[in-house]
N, C-alpha and C positions, 0 to 999 in steps of 0.2 A: 323144839329147841334143845331139850335135855338129851334126846336121841342123837342130835348132831354133835354135841359136846363129847359124849361118851365115845362115839365112833371116831371123832377126829382129833381129840386132845393129844394122844401120844405123838402123832406126827406133827402137831402144832408145836410141841416142845422142841422137837428136832429142828423144825423150821426156824424157830426163834433163836436157838443156839447157833445155827448156821449164819443167820443174818446179823446178829448182834454180838456173838461170842468170838473167841479167837482160838485157833489151834484145833478146830474140829474137822477141817478138810472137806471131803465130800460127804454125801448123805449117808452112805454105808459106814464110813469111819465114825461119823457123828453118832449114829445109832449104837455102834459097838462101844464107843467111849462112854456114852451115857449109861449103858447097861453094865459095863465093867466097873465103873466108878460108883454108880448109884443104884444098881439093880433095877428091877421093873418099876419100882416106886418113883424113880427119877423121871419117867415118862409122864407121870400124872401130877407133877408139881404144878401148883397154881390152878388146879382144876376146880376146887371147891367153890371159889367165888363166881366164876362163870356159870357153874352148874346151878348155883343158888339164884343168879340174876338172869339167866338166859330166857326163862319163861317170860319175864317182863319185856326184855329186849326183843325177843322174837315176835311176841304178840304185837308190840308197837310197830315193828318193821312191816310185818305182813298185814297188820290192820291198816296202817297208813297207806300202804301200796294198794290194797283192795278198795278202801274207801275213796282214795283219790281217783282210782279208775272209775268207780261208780259215779262219783261227782262229775267227772269229765264226760262220761257217757250221757248223763242227765242233761248237762249243759249243752252238749253238741247235738244229741239225737233225741232228747226228751225221754230216754229210756235208760234207767240206771243199770238194768240187767242186760243191755245190749252188748254185742261183741266189741271189745275195745280195739281201737286202731293202733298201729305201731307208734304213732305220736302220743296217744294216750298212755300206752305202756311206758314209753320213754319218760314222759313227764312224771308219771306216778313213781317210777324207779328213782328219779332224781330227788323227788320230795322225800321218799323213804330213806335214801342215802343221807340227806341233810339232817333229818330228824334223828336217825340212828346214832349220829356222832355225839349228841348230847348225853345219851345213856351209855353208849358203848366205850367212850374214851376212858373213863375211870376204871371200867371192868378190864379193858385191855391192858391198861397201865399196871394194875395190881397183878394180873396174870403174868405179864412179861417180867416184872420185878421178881416174882417168886420163881419163875422158870429159870432165870439167870442166876439164882442163888444155888450154887452146886453143893454146898455142905449143909448139914442140919444145924439148926439154931440151938445153942446153949450158951450160958453166960461166960464160960471159960473161953470158948473160941471167938466170941464176939469181942472180948477184950484183947485177944491176941491178934486177930486177923481182920478187924473191921474195916481196914483201908485196902485190903487185897481184893482185886476183882474176883467175884465168885464166892467170897466169904459170906457167912451168915449175917444178916442185918434184921430180917423180919421173922417173927414167930409164926405168922400166918396171915391170911388176907385182911382181917380186921386190924391187926397190929400194923400191917403194911399201910393200909389206908390212913390210919391215925397218925403214923409217923410222917407220911408225905404231907398231910394237912398241917401238922405242927411245924415242919421244916420249910415247906414251900407254899403253904396256903392253898386257896382254891385254884390259883393258876397252875400249881404243881399237879393237882388232880387232873387237869385238862392238858397236860404236856403232850404234845404230838397231835392235838386236835385238828390242826390245819392239814397235816399229812394224812390223817385219817379221813378227813373230808375229801381230799383229792384222791384217796384210795376208794372210798365207798360209793361216791357218786357214779363214776364209770363202772365200778365193780357191780353195783346193783343193776345197772342197765344191762350188763353182760351176764346177769344172774336170772332176772325175771323174764327178759325177752327171749333168750334161747330156750328157757324152760317151756314157755307158752308155745313157741313155734315147734319145738321138738315133740312136745306132748300132742299137739294138733296133727303133726306129721305121722306119728306112729299109732295114733288111735284109729281103729278100723272105721270105715264109713258106716253110718247108721247107729254107731254107739253114742249114747248121750254123754258119757264121761269116760276118761281113760281108765284102764284096769290098773291094779296095784303095781304090776311089773312095769308098765309104761311110765307110771309116775316115778317109780324108783330109778329107772333108766334115764328119763328126761331130767330129773333132779340131779343125778350124778354128772351127766354131761354138762348141765348148766353150771354146776359147782366147779368143775375142772376148767371150763372156759373162763368163768369169772375170776378165779384165782390166777390163771395165767395172765389175764389182762391187768390185774392190780398188783402183781408182785413187785414191780419197781418202787411204787409208793409204799408198799408194805415193808420193804427193806428200810426205807427212810423212817417210817413210823416206829418200827421196832428199835432202831438205833436211838432215836430221840427219847423213847420211853424207857429204854434200858439205861440211858445216860442219867447222871445226877446222883447215883447211889454212892459211888466212891469218889468221883470227880466230875466236873462239868466240862465235857469235851466240845459240845456243840452250842453255838449261840442261837441257833434257830434252824428252820427247815432248809433254807438256802445254804447256810454254812455247813450243815450236815451233808447235803448233796455234793457240795464242792469238795469238802474234806474226803468224803468217801471216794469220789471220782479221782482226785489227785493221788490218793494212797493206793487205790486198787484198780483204777481204770473203769471203763464202761461196764465190764462184766459184773461188777459189784451189785448192780441193780437187778441182776438175774439170780442173785443168791437165794436159794430155797425154792426156785421155780419148779424143779422136779417134784420135791416133796409137797409143795403147795398144791400142785395139780393132782398128785396122787391122793392127798388128804381131802381135796375138794370133792372128789367123787363120792366116797362113802359118807362123808359128813353131810353134804347137801342132799344125797339120796335119802338119808335117814330123816333129814329136816322136812323135805317136801312130802315124803310118804307119811310121816307122823302128822303133818299139817292137814293133808287131804283126808286121811282116814279119821282123824279127830273131828274134822268138820262134818264128814258123813255120819259119824256116830252121834254127834250132837243134833244134827238135823233129824235123824231117825228117832231119837228120844223125844224131840219136840213134836214130831208127827204123832207118835204113839200116845203122848200125854195130852195132846190137844183134844177138846171135846168135839 
């Protein structure tokens, strides 16, 4: 999980600015604007909170997916270690997507609020610019979380949770299933498990496919979660979709598609490679320490 955040966060910042910000134009212009105005540090805004929480989030998502698969294999075939069917993988992906929203929504909210804050926080510019979009409101992730709780309560922490649910359920289906299929396809016959390069490549392809599929709902989620800092523009998910469509047309739901797909490859490649290698290392340790 940590590997995926480090690999993907700079492009995630670009994606968020393109989806929820104004005046950034295309991907290249957005990258140049962020670098010119905020230097390299601008690409890593909001990274500390996902970095601190991604271990829990990833272990829950992968753990729920794997254990649901094992449960379904036991239920259907009487063998938890049996090869899962496409139906089993789909059901396990849906369950993982639903469970992930409970943990992931507050993390995504804090990350997006900090990514949209284009100026550094200090008392002077808070008093001068606190109502201007992009002006500083939060000192850091903990202050951001506490401020949202004080102003909006628990409901505020879960702003955009329905949009995230509609993003993550199909997104995880397009994540785990292509990974398993592509891994199986490129693993040579006779091999017990795929080699690290195969894992890296399959994970990258799965990430690119997944983010391409869920970009439209990712746009809606980003806009809902960025909303509410300076003014409340959207009443809910449907209102956000209608306003976005009326103001910018159908193309608005493809905002950040290129950068999402590009970011999805290294981020997911790092995620799956870290996951598989960690599992192998832990299994090896258990084997060596067993009497």
